[in-house]
C-alpha positions as CSV (number, residue, x, y, z in Angstrom):
1,M,121.7,122.9,86.2
2,K,122.3,120.8,88.4
3,I,120.9,120.9,92.3
4,E,122.9,122.0,94.9
5,K,123.3,124.7,97.6
6,N,122.0,128.1,97.1
7,K,120.3,126.9,94.0
8,V,115.8,127.8,94.0
9,V,114.8,124.3,93.7
10,T,111.0,123.6,92.3
11,L,109.6,120.3,93.0
12,T,106.0,118.1,92.0
13,Y,105.7,115.4,94.5
14,E,103.4,113.1,96.6
15,L,104.5,112.2,100.0
16,R,103.0,109.0,101.2
17,V,103.2,107.3,104.4
18,Q,102.1,103.9,106.2
19,N,98.7,104.2,107.7
20,E,97.7,102.1,110.7
21,N,96.3,99.8,108.5
22,G,100.3,99.0,106.6
23,E,98.6,101.3,103.9
24,Q,100.0,104.0,102.1
25,S,98.5,107.2,102.0
26,V,99.0,110.7,100.2
27,I,99.1,112.9,102.6
28,E,100.3,116.0,100.2
29,I,100.9,116.4,96.9
30,A,103.2,119.2,95.2
31,N,101.7,119.7,91.8
32,E,102.2,121.8,89.4
33,E,99.4,124.4,89.8
34,Q,101.0,124.4,93.2
35,P,104.9,123.5,93.1
36,M,107.7,123.1,96.2
37,A,109.9,125.9,95.9
38,F,113.2,126.2,98.2
39,I,116.7,127.2,98.1
40,Y,119.0,123.5,98.7
41,G,120.6,124.0,101.8
42,M,118.2,127.1,103.6
43,S,114.6,124.9,103.2
44,G,115.1,123.9,107.6
45,L,113.7,120.6,105.6
46,P,115.1,117.0,106.5
47,D,119.1,116.8,105.2
48,Q,118.5,113.5,104.0
49,F,115.9,114.5,102.1
50,E,117.8,117.1,100.2
51,E,120.4,114.8,100.2
52,N,118.0,112.6,98.0
53,L,117.8,115.4,95.7
54,S,120.9,116.4,95.0
55,D,122.9,116.6,91.7
56,L,119.2,115.8,90.1
57,S,118.8,117.7,87.2
58,E,115.5,119.7,85.7
59,G,113.1,117.0,84.4
60,D,114.6,114.9,86.3
61,D,112.5,111.9,88.4
62,F,112.4,110.5,92.2
63,D,111.2,108.1,94.0
64,F,113.2,107.4,98.0
65,K,112.1,107.0,100.8
66,L,113.6,108.9,104.6
67,D,113.0,106.2,108.0
68,A,112.1,107.9,111.2
69,E,115.3,109.1,112.2
70,E,116.0,111.3,108.4
71,G,112.6,112.7,108.0
72,Y,111.0,114.4,111.7
73,G,112.8,111.8,114.3
74,E,110.7,109.4,116.5
75,Y,107.9,110.0,118.3
76,D,108.9,111.1,121.5
77,E,106.3,110.6,124.6
78,N,108.5,113.2,126.6
79,A,107.0,116.2,124.0
80,V,103.4,115.1,125.3
81,V,102.5,117.5,127.9
82,E,99.6,118.5,130.4
83,L,99.5,121.7,131.4
84,P,96.4,123.8,133.1
85,M,93.5,125.1,131.3
86,N,94.7,128.9,132.8
87,V,97.5,129.3,130.4
88,F,94.8,128.8,127.0
89,E,92.8,131.8,128.5
90,V,92.7,135.2,126.9
91,E,91.3,137.8,129.6
92,G,90.0,135.4,131.6
93,A,88.2,133.1,129.4
94,V,89.4,129.8,126.7
95,P,88.0,131.1,123.0
96,D,85.6,128.9,121.6
97,N,87.2,126.0,119.3
98,M,90.3,126.5,120.5
99,L,90.7,123.1,122.9
100,E,88.9,121.0,119.8
101,V,91.1,117.3,119.5
102,G,93.3,117.9,116.1
103,N,94.0,121.8,116.4
104,F,97.6,123.0,116.4
105,I,98.3,125.9,118.5
106,P,101.2,128.5,118.6
107,M,103.1,128.5,121.9
108,T,106.2,129.5,123.2
109,D,108.1,128.0,125.8
110,S,109.6,129.1,129.0
111,E,112.6,130.0,126.8
112,G,110.8,132.4,124.4
113,N,111.0,129.3,121.3
114,Q,107.6,129.2,119.4
115,L,106.1,126.2,119.1
116,Q,103.5,124.5,117.4
117,G,101.3,122.3,119.1
118,R,98.4,119.9,119.0
119,V,95.1,119.6,121.1
120,A,95.5,115.7,122.4
121,A,92.9,115.5,124.9
122,V,90.7,118.0,127.0
123,T,89.3,117.3,130.3
124,D,87.7,120.0,133.1
125,T,91.1,121.1,134.4
126,N,94.3,120.5,131.7
127,V,94.9,120.4,128.3
128,K,97.0,117.8,126.9
129,M,99.0,119.1,124.0
130,D,101.6,116.8,121.8
131,F,104.8,118.9,120.7
132,N,105.9,115.9,117.8
133,H,106.6,117.1,114.7
134,P,103.0,116.1,113.0
135,L,105.2,113.5,110.6
136,A,107.7,112.3,113.6
137,G,108.2,108.2,113.6
138,K,107.0,108.0,110.6
139,E,108.6,106.9,107.4
140,L,108.6,109.2,104.5
141,H,107.8,108.1,100.4
142,F,108.6,111.0,98.0
143,K,107.8,110.6,94.6
144,G,107.8,113.1,92.3
145,K,110.2,115.4,89.8
146,V,111.7,118.1,89.5
147,A,109.9,121.0,87.4
148,Q,113.0,123.9,87.6
149,V,116.1,124.3,88.9
150,R,117.9,128.3,89.1
151,E,119.6,129.9,90.6
152,A,118.2,132.3,93.3
153,T,118.5,135.9,93.5
154,K,120.6,138.1,95.9
155,E,117.5,138.9,98.2
156,E,116.2,135.4,98.2
157,L,119.8,134.8,100.0
158,D,119.2,137.8,102.5
159,H,115.5,136.7,102.8
160,G,116.1,133.1,103.2
161,H,113.0,131.5,101.4
162,V,111.9,131.3,97.4
163,H,110.0,134.8,96.3
164,G,107.1,134.1,93.4
165,A,105.6,131.0,92.0
166,G,105.7,128.3,95.2
167,G,107.5,130.4,97.4
168,H,107.3,133.6,99.5
169,H,105.5,136.5,98.8
170,H,106.2,139.4,100.4
């Protein structure tokens, strides 16, 4: 069975990015025990990622790169903002260990959109938050294998995600 719209695709792979020294480093592994599974065309993954897998079949190998634009976009300095410390208060105080550099904090913008921000810096009065995707500005190198391709169930299509191995568990 070939990978195409509304098929459940299960992959094993290594994702590498170039570090500050110009060397490739592995940042994510989806192995046979913990594969990645998604519904083709409904994954929320970069379009070019799915396009590189189009028409592959179970057992096929893949090896491709996505530049920053094809992946999670260029790093946007405007997505780094200073927020006053009181934004993070719960019942009048900032919870212990919340504002440590590198922590990801779920937040909501003024229009009610859910955002994930990373604490970039903390002062006595402000917190610098980075709302860029962690892989923004990076070339992504995927190398792996198509472990399985199958029809999505009606329930999976209705829910928009895979159930069972490599997917969502209700």
